[in-house]
DSSP file (Angstrom, degrees, kcal/mol; ACC not computed):
  #  RESIDUE AA STRUCTURE BP1 BP2  ACC     N-H-->O    O-->H-N    N-H-->O    O-->H-N    TCO  KAPPA ALPHA  PHI   PSI    X-CA   Y-CA   Z-CA
    1    1 A X              0   0    0      0, 0.0     2,-0.2     0, 0.0     0, 0.0   0.000 360.0 360.0 360.0 137.3  -74.5   35.2  -11.7
    2    2 A X        -     0   0    0      1,-0.1     2,-0.2     0, 0.0     0, 0.0  -0.529 360.0-112.3 -80.8 143.1  -71.3   33.3  -11.7
    3    3 A X        -     0   0    0     -2,-0.2    -1,-0.1     1,-0.1     2,-0.1  -0.497  34.8-111.6 -74.6 140.3  -68.5   34.5   -9.6
    4    4 A X        -     0   0    0     -2,-0.2     2,-0.3     2,-0.0    -1,-0.1  -0.359  26.9-153.7 -65.1 147.8  -65.4   35.8  -11.5
    5    5 A X    >>  -     0   0    0     -2,-0.1     3,-2.6     1,-0.1     4,-0.6  -0.878  34.8 -99.3-117.9 161.2  -62.2   34.0  -11.3
    6    6 A X  G >4 S+     0   0    0     -2,-0.3     3,-1.1     1,-0.3    -1,-0.1   0.780 122.2  56.4 -38.7 -44.3  -58.8   35.5  -11.8
    7    7 A X  G 34 S+     0   0    0      1,-0.2    -1,-0.3     3,-0.0   119,-0.3   0.633  97.5  65.1 -70.7 -16.5  -58.6   34.3  -15.5
    8    8 A X  G <4 S+     0   0    0     -3,-2.6     2,-0.6   117,-0.1    -1,-0.2   0.711  93.0  70.6 -71.2 -24.8  -61.9   36.2  -16.3
    9    9 A X    <<  +     0   0    0     -3,-1.1   116,-0.2    -4,-0.6     3,-0.1  -0.864  41.8 160.4-117.4 121.0  -60.5   39.6  -15.6
   10   10 A X  S    S+     0   0    0    114,-2.9    43,-0.4    -2,-0.6     2,-0.3   0.676  77.4   7.8 -99.0 -27.4  -57.9   41.2  -17.9
   11   11 A X  E     -A  124   0A   0    113,-1.1   113,-2.4    41,-0.1    -1,-0.3  -0.969  69.1-128.1-158.0 137.8  -58.5   44.6  -16.7
   12   12 A X  E     -Ab 123  54A   0     41,-2.8    43,-2.0    -2,-0.3     2,-0.5  -0.637  18.8-148.9 -89.6 150.5  -60.4   46.4  -13.9
   13   13 A X  E     -Ab 122  55A   0    109,-2.8   109,-2.9    -2,-0.3   108,-0.5  -0.968  11.0-172.3-117.5 123.3  -62.7   49.3  -14.7
   14   14 A X  E     - b   0  56A   0     41,-2.4    43,-3.0    -2,-0.5     2,-0.3  -0.938  17.0-153.3-110.0 135.2  -63.1   52.2  -12.1
   15   15 A X  E     - b   0  57A   0     -2,-0.5     2,-0.3    41,-0.2    43,-0.2  -0.809  15.4-176.8-116.3 156.4  -65.8   54.6  -13.1
   16   16 A X  E     - b   0  58A   0     41,-2.6    43,-2.6    -2,-0.3     4,-0.1  -0.983  24.1-154.3-141.4 145.8  -66.3   58.2  -12.3
   17   17 A X  S    S+     0   0    0     -2,-0.3     2,-0.4    41,-0.2    41,-0.1   0.353  81.1  81.1 -96.0  -2.1  -69.2   60.7  -13.1
   18   18 A X  S    S-     0   0    0      1,-0.1     5,-0.1    42,-0.0    41,-0.1  -0.903  90.6-108.4-110.9 137.8  -66.7   63.6  -12.8
   19   19 A X    >>  -     0   0    0     -2,-0.4     4,-1.6     1,-0.1     3,-1.5  -0.078  33.5-105.2 -56.5 162.0  -64.4   64.5  -15.7
   20   20 A X  H 3> S+     0   0    0      1,-0.3     4,-2.4     2,-0.2     7,-0.2   0.788 120.4  61.5 -57.2 -32.0  -60.7   63.7  -15.3
   21   21 A X  H 34 S+     0   0    0      1,-0.2     5,-0.3     2,-0.2    -1,-0.3   0.721 108.3  42.5 -69.4 -28.5  -59.9   67.4  -14.8
   22   22 A X  H <4 S+     0   0    0     -3,-1.5     3,-0.3     3,-0.1    -1,-0.2   0.714 112.3  53.9 -88.7 -26.8  -62.2   67.4  -11.6
   23   23 A X  H  < S+     0   0    0     -4,-1.6     2,-0.4     1,-0.3    -2,-0.2   0.951 131.4  11.8 -69.3 -51.3  -60.8   64.0  -10.4
   24   24 A X  S >< S-     0   0    0     -4,-2.4     3,-2.2    -5,-0.2    -1,-0.3  -0.857  87.7-137.6-127.3  97.5  -57.2   65.3  -10.6
   25   25 A X  T 3  S+     0   0    0     -2,-0.4    -3,-0.1    -3,-0.3     3,-0.1  -0.248  89.2  16.9 -60.8 139.1  -57.0   69.1  -11.1
   26   26 A X  T 3  S+     0   0    0     -5,-0.3    -1,-0.3     1,-0.3     2,-0.2   0.510  83.2 155.9  76.0   1.8  -54.4   70.0  -13.7
   27   27 A X    <   -     0   0    0     -3,-2.2     2,-0.3    -7,-0.2    -1,-0.3  -0.496  23.7-164.4 -63.3 125.8  -54.1   66.5  -15.2
   28   28 A X    >   -     0   0    0     -2,-0.2     3,-2.1    -3,-0.1    63,-0.4  -0.783  29.7 -86.1-111.7 153.7  -52.8   66.9  -18.6
   29   29 A X  T 3  S+     0   0    0     -2,-0.3    63,-0.2     1,-0.2    64,-0.1  -0.373 116.5  22.5 -59.2 138.9  -52.8   64.2  -21.4
   30   30 A X  T 3  S+     0   0    0     61,-2.9     2,-0.5     1,-0.3    -1,-0.2   0.246  95.4 123.2  91.4 -13.1  -49.9   61.9  -21.3
   31   31 A X    <   -     0   0    0     -3,-2.1    60,-1.7    60,-0.1     2,-0.5  -0.729  55.8-140.0 -85.3 125.8  -49.3   62.6  -17.5
   32   32 A X  E     +C   90   0A   0     -2,-0.5     2,-0.4    58,-0.2    58,-0.3  -0.786  27.6 172.2 -84.8 124.1  -49.3   59.7  -15.1
   33   33 A X  E     -C   89   0A   0     56,-2.7    56,-3.4    -2,-0.5     2,-0.5  -0.955  29.0-133.9-129.1 145.8  -51.1   60.3  -11.7
   34   34 A X  E     +C   88   0A   0     -2,-0.4     2,-0.3    54,-0.2    54,-0.2  -0.876  33.2 172.8 -97.5 130.4  -52.0   58.0   -8.9
   35   35 A X  E     -C   87   0A   0     52,-2.4    52,-2.6    -2,-0.5     2,-0.4  -0.899  28.0-123.7-133.6 160.4  -55.5   58.5   -7.7
   36   36 A X  E     -C   86   0A   0     -2,-0.3     2,-0.4    50,-0.3    50,-0.2  -0.912  21.7-162.5-112.8 142.7  -57.7   56.6   -5.2
   37   37 A X  E     -C   85   0A   0     48,-2.8    48,-2.3    -2,-0.4     2,-0.1  -0.973  20.8-122.5-125.2 131.7  -61.2   55.2   -6.2
   38   38 A X  E     -C   84   0A   0     -2,-0.4     2,-0.4    46,-0.2    46,-0.3  -0.447  33.1-153.9 -65.4 144.8  -63.9   54.1   -3.8
   39   39 A X        -     0   0    0     44,-2.4     2,-0.3    -2,-0.1    44,-0.3  -0.944  16.7-115.6-126.5 150.1  -65.0   50.5   -4.3
   40   40 A X        -     0   0    0     80,-4.2     2,-0.5    -2,-0.4     5,-0.2  -0.625  39.9-111.5 -78.4 138.4  -68.1   48.6   -3.7
   41   41 A X        +     0   0    0     -2,-0.3     2,-0.3     3,-0.1    -1,-0.1  -0.567  67.2 119.5 -76.7 125.0  -67.6   45.9   -1.0
   42   42 A X  S >  S-     0   0    0     -2,-0.5     3,-1.4     1,-0.0     4,-0.3  -0.956  79.7 -82.3-166.0 175.4  -67.9   42.6   -2.7
   43   43 A X  G >  S+     0   0    0     -2,-0.3     3,-2.2     1,-0.3     4,-0.4   0.818 115.3  77.8 -51.5 -36.8  -65.9   39.3   -3.4
   44   44 A X  G >> S+     0   0    0      1,-0.3     3,-2.8     2,-0.2     4,-1.0   0.817  77.9  67.8 -47.1 -39.0  -64.3   41.2   -6.2
   45   45 A X  G <4 S+     0   0    0     -3,-1.4    -1,-0.3     1,-0.3    31,-0.3   0.753  92.4  60.4 -57.9 -24.8  -61.9   43.1   -3.9
   46   46 A X  G <4 S+     0   0    0     -3,-2.2    -1,-0.3    -4,-0.3    -2,-0.2   0.624 104.3  51.3 -80.7 -14.0  -60.1   39.9   -3.2
   47   47 A X  T <4 S+     0   0    0     -3,-2.8     2,-0.3    -4,-0.4    -2,-0.2   0.673  85.8  96.7 -91.0 -19.0  -59.2   39.6   -7.0
   48   48 A X     <  +     0   0    0     -4,-1.0    28,-0.3    -3,-0.2     2,-0.3  -0.573  54.3 172.5 -74.3 128.2  -57.8   43.1   -7.4
   49   49 A X    >   -     0   0    0     -2,-0.3     3,-2.2    26,-0.1    23,-0.3  -0.988  38.9 -89.4-137.4 146.1  -54.0   43.0   -7.1
   50   50 A X  T 3  S+     0   0    0     -2,-0.3    23,-0.2     1,-0.3     3,-0.1  -0.192 112.2  29.5 -51.1 141.7  -51.2   45.5   -7.6
   51   51 A X  T 3  S+     0   0    0     21,-3.2    -1,-0.3     1,-0.3    22,-0.1   0.241  84.7 133.6  93.0 -17.0  -50.0   45.6  -11.1
   52   52 A X    <   -     0   0    0     -3,-2.2    20,-2.8     1,-0.1    -1,-0.3  -0.441  66.1-101.0 -73.5 144.3  -53.3   44.6  -12.7
   53   53 A X  E     + D   0  71A   0    -43,-0.4   -41,-2.8    18,-0.2     2,-0.3  -0.215  49.2 177.7 -53.5 148.2  -54.3   46.6  -15.7
   54   54 A X  E     -bD  12  70A   0     16,-2.9    16,-2.8   -43,-0.2     2,-0.3  -0.992  14.4-163.6-153.1 150.7  -57.0   49.3  -14.9
   55   55 A X  E     -bD  13  69A   0    -43,-2.0   -41,-2.4    -2,-0.3     2,-0.6  -0.990  21.1-125.2-140.1 155.4  -58.7   52.0  -16.7
   56   56 A X  E     -bD  14  68A   0     12,-3.2    11,-2.7    -2,-0.3    12,-0.9  -0.867  25.8-163.3 -99.9 122.3  -60.8   55.1  -15.8
   57   57 A X  E     -bD  15  66A   0    -43,-3.0   -41,-2.6    -2,-0.6     2,-0.7  -0.862  10.0-146.3-104.5 119.3  -64.4   55.1  -17.3
   58   58 A X  E     -bD  16  65A   0      7,-3.4     7,-1.5    -2,-0.6   -41,-0.2  -0.840  17.7-160.0 -92.0 123.0  -66.2   58.3  -17.4
   59   59 A X        +     0   0    0    -43,-2.6     3,-0.3    -2,-0.7     2,-0.2  -0.273  45.3  52.8 -85.9 173.2  -70.0   57.8  -17.0
   60   60 A X  S    S-     0   0    0      1,-0.2     4,-0.3    -2,-0.1   -42,-0.0  -0.472  95.8 -62.7 101.3-169.9  -72.7   60.2  -18.0
   61   61 A X  S    S+     0   0    0     -2,-0.2     2,-1.0     1,-0.1     3,-0.3   0.747 104.9  83.3 -94.8 -19.8  -73.6   62.2  -21.0
   62   62 A X  S    S-     0   0    0     -3,-0.3    -1,-0.1     1,-0.2     0, 0.0  -0.741 119.8 -38.4 -91.6  94.6  -70.6   64.4  -21.4
   63   63 A X  S    S-     0   0    0     -2,-1.0    -1,-0.2     1,-0.1    -5,-0.1   0.901  78.3-168.7  49.4  53.9  -67.8   62.4  -23.3
   64   64 A X        +     0   0    0     -4,-0.3    34,-2.9    -3,-0.3    35,-0.3  -0.397  39.1  69.2 -69.4 143.2  -68.5   59.0  -21.7
   65   65 A X  E    S-DE  58  97A   0     -7,-1.5    -7,-3.4    32,-0.3     2,-0.6  -0.967  90.3 -22.8 149.0-161.5  -65.9   56.4  -22.3
   66   66 A X  E     +DE  57  96A   0     30,-2.3    30,-2.8    -2,-0.3    -9,-0.2  -0.734  49.9 165.9 -85.5 121.4  -62.3   55.5  -21.4
   67   67 A X  E     +     0   0A   0    -11,-2.7    25,-3.0    -2,-0.6     2,-0.3   0.590  62.1  16.2-118.0 -10.1  -60.3   58.5  -20.5
   68   68 A X  E     -DE  56  91A   0    -12,-0.9   -12,-3.2    23,-0.3    -1,-0.3  -0.958  56.3-160.5-160.1 147.2  -57.2   56.9  -18.9
   69   69 A X  E     +DE  55  90A   0     21,-1.7    21,-3.2    -2,-0.3     2,-0.3  -0.853  33.2 105.6-127.4 157.3  -55.4   53.6  -18.6
   70   70 A X  E     -DE  54  89A   0    -16,-2.8   -16,-2.9    -2,-0.3     2,-0.3  -0.908  56.2 -65.6 174.2-142.2  -52.8   52.2  -16.2
   71   71 A X  E     -DE  53  88A   0     17,-2.1    17,-2.9    -2,-0.3     2,-0.3  -0.932  45.3 -90.6-142.3 158.5  -52.5   49.7  -13.4
   72   72 A X  E     - E   0  87A   0    -20,-2.8   -21,-3.2   -23,-0.3    15,-0.3  -0.560  37.4-159.9 -71.1 128.1  -53.7   49.1   -9.8
   73   73 A X        -     0   0    0     13,-2.2     2,-0.3    -2,-0.3    14,-0.2   0.502  58.7  -6.2 -97.2  -3.1  -51.0   50.8   -7.7
   74   74 A X  S    S-     0   0    0     12,-0.8    -1,-0.1   -25,-0.1     3,-0.1  -0.971  86.2 -60.2-168.8-179.8  -51.5   49.0   -4.3
   75   75 A X        -     0   0    0     -2,-0.3    11,-0.3     1,-0.1     2,-0.1  -0.300  64.4 -89.9 -65.7 152.8  -53.6   46.7   -2.3
   76   76 A X        +     0   0    0    -28,-0.3     9,-0.2   -31,-0.3     2,-0.2  -0.453  58.2 177.6 -61.9 137.2  -57.3   47.4   -1.6
   77   77 A X  E     -F   84   0A   0      7,-3.6     7,-1.6    -2,-0.1     2,-0.3  -0.612  22.7-116.2-128.8-174.0  -57.6   49.5    1.6
   78   78 A X  E     +F   83   0A   0      5,-0.3     5,-0.2    -2,-0.2     2,-0.2  -0.953  21.6 177.3-130.3 151.0  -60.1   51.2    3.7
   79   79 A X        -     0   0    0      3,-1.7     3,-0.3    -2,-0.3     5,-0.0  -0.625  57.3 -72.8-131.1-163.1  -60.7   54.6    4.6
   80   80 A X  S    S+     0   0    0      1,-0.2     3,-0.1    -2,-0.2    -2,-0.0   0.631 130.5  44.3 -71.6  -8.7  -63.6   56.1    6.8
   81   81 A X  S    S-     0   0    0      1,-0.4     2,-0.3     0, 0.0    -1,-0.2   0.573 121.6 -84.8-108.1 -13.0  -66.2   55.6    4.0
   82   82 A X  S    S-     0   0    0     -3,-0.3    -3,-1.7   -42,-0.0    -1,-0.4  -0.921  75.1  -5.6 142.6-170.6  -65.3   52.1    2.9
   83   83 A X  E     + F   0  78A   0    -44,-0.3   -44,-2.4    -2,-0.3     2,-0.3  -0.253  59.1 172.6 -58.2 145.8  -62.9   50.1    0.6
   84   84 A X  E     -CF  38  77A   0     -7,-1.6    -7,-3.6   -46,-0.3     2,-0.3  -0.947  17.3-157.1-149.4 162.2  -60.6   52.1   -1.8
   85   85 A X  E     -C   37   0A   0    -48,-2.3   -48,-2.8    -2,-0.3     2,-0.4  -0.993  16.1-133.6-146.6 147.3  -57.8   51.4   -4.2
   86   86 A X  E     -C   36   0A   0    -11,-0.3   -13,-2.2    -2,-0.3   -12,-0.8  -0.860  26.4-169.5 -99.0 136.5  -55.0   53.6   -5.6
   87   87 A X  E     -CE  35  72A   0    -52,-2.6   -52,-2.4    -2,-0.4     2,-0.7  -0.979  19.6-138.8-124.9 138.1  -54.5   53.3   -9.3
   88   88 A X  E     +CE  34  71A   0    -17,-2.9   -17,-2.1    -2,-0.3     2,-0.4  -0.842  37.0 174.8-101.6 112.0  -51.7   54.7  -11.4
   89   89 A X  E     -CE  33  70A   0    -56,-3.4   -56,-2.7    -2,-0.7     2,-0.5  -0.890  29.6-143.5-125.2 151.1  -53.2   56.1  -14.7
   90   90 A X  E     -CE  32  69A   0    -21,-3.2   -21,-1.7    -2,-0.4   -58,-0.2  -0.965  28.5-122.5-105.5 128.7  -52.2   58.0  -17.7
   91   91 A X  E     - E   0  68A   0    -60,-1.7   -61,-2.9    -2,-0.5   -23,-0.3  -0.484  27.1-126.7 -63.0 128.9  -54.6   60.5  -19.2
   92   92 A X  E     -     0   0A   0    -25,-3.0     3,-0.2    -2,-0.2   -61,-0.1  -0.540   7.5-133.6 -74.4 148.1  -55.4   59.7  -22.8
   93   93 A X  E    S+     0   0A   0      1,-0.3     2,-0.4    -2,-0.2    -1,-0.1   0.876 101.9  15.3 -69.7 -37.8  -54.9   62.6  -25.3
   94   94 A X  E    S-     0   0A   0     -3,-0.0    -1,-0.3     3,-0.0     0, 0.0  -0.996  92.1-123.7-133.8 130.1  -58.3   61.7  -26.7
   95   95 A X  E     -     0   0A   0     -2,-0.4     2,-0.8    -3,-0.2   -28,-0.2  -0.243  25.6-113.9 -68.0 161.2  -60.8   59.3  -24.7
   96   96 A X  E     - E   0  66A   0    -30,-2.8   -30,-2.3   -33,-0.1    -1,-0.1  -0.871  43.7-122.9 -95.5 109.2  -62.1   56.2  -26.4
   97   97 A X  E >>  - E   0  65A   0     -2,-0.8     4,-1.7   -32,-0.2     3,-1.3  -0.242   2.2-131.5 -67.7 143.3  -65.8   57.0  -26.7
   98   98 A X  H 3> S+     0   0    0    -34,-2.9     4,-3.1     1,-0.3     5,-0.2   0.870 109.6  57.3 -53.5 -39.2  -68.4   54.8  -25.3
   99   99 A X  H 3> S+     0   0    0    -35,-0.3     4,-0.9     1,-0.2    -1,-0.3   0.786 106.9  48.6 -64.7 -30.4  -70.2   55.0  -28.7
  100  100 A X  H <> S+     0   0    0     -3,-1.3     4,-0.8     2,-0.2    -1,-0.2   0.883 113.2  46.5 -71.1 -42.9  -67.1   53.5  -30.4
  101  101 A X  H  < S+     0   0    0     -4,-1.7     6,-0.3     1,-0.2    -2,-0.2   0.810 109.4  53.9 -77.8 -37.2  -66.8   50.8  -27.9
  102  102 A X  H  < S+     0   0    0     -4,-3.1    -1,-0.2    -5,-0.2    -2,-0.2   0.855 108.1  51.9 -62.6 -35.6  -70.6   50.0  -28.1
  103  103 A X  H  < S+     0   0    0     -4,-0.9     2,-0.6    -5,-0.2    -2,-0.2   0.721  90.5  92.2 -76.9 -20.9  -70.2   49.6  -31.9
  104  104 A X    >X  -     0   0    0     -4,-0.8     4,-2.6     1,-0.2     3,-1.4  -0.646  67.5-152.3 -80.5 117.2  -67.3   47.2  -31.5
  105  105 A X  T 34 S+     0   0    0     -2,-0.6     4,-0.3     1,-0.3    -1,-0.2   0.789  95.9  56.5 -55.0 -30.1  -68.5   43.5  -31.4
  106  106 A X  T 34 S+     0   0    0      1,-0.1    -1,-0.3     2,-0.1    25,-0.2   0.728 121.6  26.3 -66.9 -27.9  -65.4   42.6  -29.2
  107  107 A X  T X4 S+     0   0    0     -3,-1.4     3,-2.1    -6,-0.3    -2,-0.2   0.619  92.8  93.3-114.4 -23.7  -66.3   45.1  -26.7
  108  108 A X  T 3< S+     0   0    0     -4,-2.6    -3,-0.1     1,-0.3    -2,-0.1   0.750  87.0  52.9 -55.8 -30.5  -70.2   45.6  -26.9
  109  109 A X  T 3  S+     0   0    0     -4,-0.3    -1,-0.3     4,-0.1    -2,-0.1   0.268  79.1 133.4 -94.1  17.0  -71.0   43.0  -24.2
  110  110 A X    X>  -     0   0    0     -3,-2.1     4,-2.3     1,-0.1     3,-1.5  -0.385  65.0-121.3 -73.5 146.4  -68.6   44.5  -21.5
  111  111 A X  H 3> S+     0   0    0     12,-0.5     4,-3.4     1,-0.3     7,-0.2   0.872 109.8  63.1 -52.6 -45.0  -70.1   44.9  -18.0
  112  112 A X  H 34 S+     0   0    0     11,-0.4    -1,-0.3     1,-0.2     6,-0.1   0.695 111.5  37.2 -62.5 -19.4  -69.5   48.5  -18.0
  113  113 A X  H X4 S+     0   0    0     -3,-1.5     3,-0.6    -6,-0.2    -1,-0.2   0.804 118.8  47.1 -90.1 -40.9  -71.9   48.9  -20.9
  114  114 A X  H 3< S+     0   0    0     -4,-2.3    -2,-0.2     1,-0.2    -3,-0.2   0.853 129.3  23.4 -70.6 -35.5  -74.4   46.3  -19.9
  115  115 A X  T ><  +     0   0    0     -4,-3.4     3,-2.5    -5,-0.2    -1,-0.2  -0.567  69.7 164.3-128.7  63.0  -74.6   47.5  -16.2
  116  116 A X  T <  S+     0   0    0     -3,-0.6    -1,-0.1     1,-0.3    -2,-0.1   0.682  74.4  57.2 -62.7 -18.9  -73.6   51.1  -16.3
  117  117 A X  T 3  S+     0   0    0     -3,-0.1    -1,-0.3   -58,-0.0    -5,-0.1   0.494  84.3 120.0 -88.9  -5.6  -75.0   51.8  -12.9
  118  118 A X    <   -     0   0    0     -3,-2.5     4,-0.1    -7,-0.2     3,-0.1  -0.191  65.7-102.9 -64.2 153.9  -72.9   49.1  -11.3
  119  119 A X        -     0   0    0      1,-0.1     2,-0.2     2,-0.1    -1,-0.1  -0.164  51.3 -60.4 -74.5 168.4  -70.4   49.6   -8.6
  120  120 A X  S    S+     0   0    0   -105,-0.1   -80,-4.2     1,-0.1  -106,-0.1  -0.621 105.4  50.7 -79.1 146.9  -66.6   49.8   -8.8
  121  121 A X        +     0   0    0   -108,-0.5  -107,-0.2    -2,-0.2     2,-0.2   0.578  65.0 167.6 -81.5 146.5  -64.7   47.7   -9.7
  122  122 A X  E     -A   13   0A   0   -109,-2.9  -109,-2.8    -4,-0.1     2,-0.3  -0.433  21.8-144.9 -96.3-176.1  -66.1   46.6  -13.1
  123  123 A X  E     -A   12   0A   0   -111,-0.3   -12,-0.5    -2,-0.2     2,-0.4  -0.971  13.6-137.8-149.0 155.9  -64.1   44.5  -15.3
  124  124 A X  E     -A   11   0A   0   -113,-2.4  -114,-2.9    -2,-0.3  -113,-1.1  -0.988  25.1-129.9-117.8 137.1  -63.1   43.6  -18.8
  125  125 A X     >  -     0   0    0     -2,-0.4     4,-2.9  -116,-0.2     5,-0.3  -0.179  36.0 -99.6 -68.9 170.7  -62.6   40.1  -20.1
  126  126 A X  H  > S+     0   0    0   -119,-0.3     4,-2.0     1,-0.2     5,-0.1   0.910 126.6  48.1 -68.6 -33.6  -59.3   39.2  -22.0
  127  127 A X  H  > S+     0   0    0      2,-0.2     4,-1.9     1,-0.2    -1,-0.2   0.891 113.2  47.2 -70.4 -40.8  -61.3   39.5  -25.3
  128  128 A X  H  > S+     0   0    0      2,-0.2     4,-2.4     1,-0.2    -2,-0.2   0.871 111.4  50.2 -62.9 -36.1  -62.9   42.9  -24.3
  129  129 A X  H  X S+     0   0    0     -4,-2.9     4,-2.4     2,-0.2    -2,-0.2   0.906 108.4  52.9 -79.4 -34.1  -59.6   44.2  -23.2
  130  130 A X  H  X S+     0   0    0     -4,-2.0     4,-1.4    -5,-0.3    -1,-0.2   0.925 109.9  49.4 -51.5 -44.2  -58.0   43.2  -26.5
  131  131 A X  H  X S+     0   0    0     -4,-1.9     4,-0.6   -25,-0.2    -2,-0.2   0.916 111.0  49.2 -62.8 -40.1  -60.8   45.1  -28.3
  132  132 A X  H >X S+     0   0    0     -4,-2.4     3,-1.8     1,-0.2     4,-0.9   0.931 106.9  55.4 -61.0 -46.1  -60.2   48.1  -26.1
  133  133 A X  H >< S+     0   0    0     -4,-2.4     3,-0.7     1,-0.3    -1,-0.2   0.806  99.8  60.1 -63.9 -29.2  -56.5   48.0  -26.8
  134  134 A X  H 3< S+     0   0    0     -4,-1.4    -1,-0.3     1,-0.2    -2,-0.2   0.778 101.4  55.0 -65.3 -24.6  -57.2   48.1  -30.6
  135  135 A X  H << S+     0   0    0     -3,-1.8    -1,-0.2    -4,-0.6    -2,-0.2   0.695  93.9  90.0 -83.4 -20.4  -58.9   51.6  -30.0
  136  136 A X    <<        0   0    0     -4,-0.9   -41,-0.0    -3,-0.7   -44,-0.0  -0.421 360.0 360.0 -83.9 154.7  -55.7   53.1  -28.3
  137  137 A X              0   0    0     -2,-0.1    -1,-0.1     0, 0.0    -3,-0.1   0.473 360.0 360.0 -68.6 360.0  -53.0   54.8  -30.1
């Protein structure tokens, strides 16, 4: 596999198996919240930078897809269990369903769909990010 370069990444993807209401109790659509997400230790951590676009992807069977969008809010750090990053995200009124993105030829080859069990962070290419943006209000 080829190592990613900064130009390959238009948006970082952080995944969760828990619904947004469990990630941030009381989080309502349209509200911006800063949350921390655990990351897998890899060379990608050196590519993540404050201000980079980011999204929250809900995995699993119950409403999978994009649930929040925003930006990386700080440098990659460490806690007692490993690397993490703070992201500032706005919860979408309606998530962008995985099925819709899978049917979109501009998004269908995204890593989050091809390797759903991969660790955080995943990423979107510039073309995939543009395809996602077309699904947002």
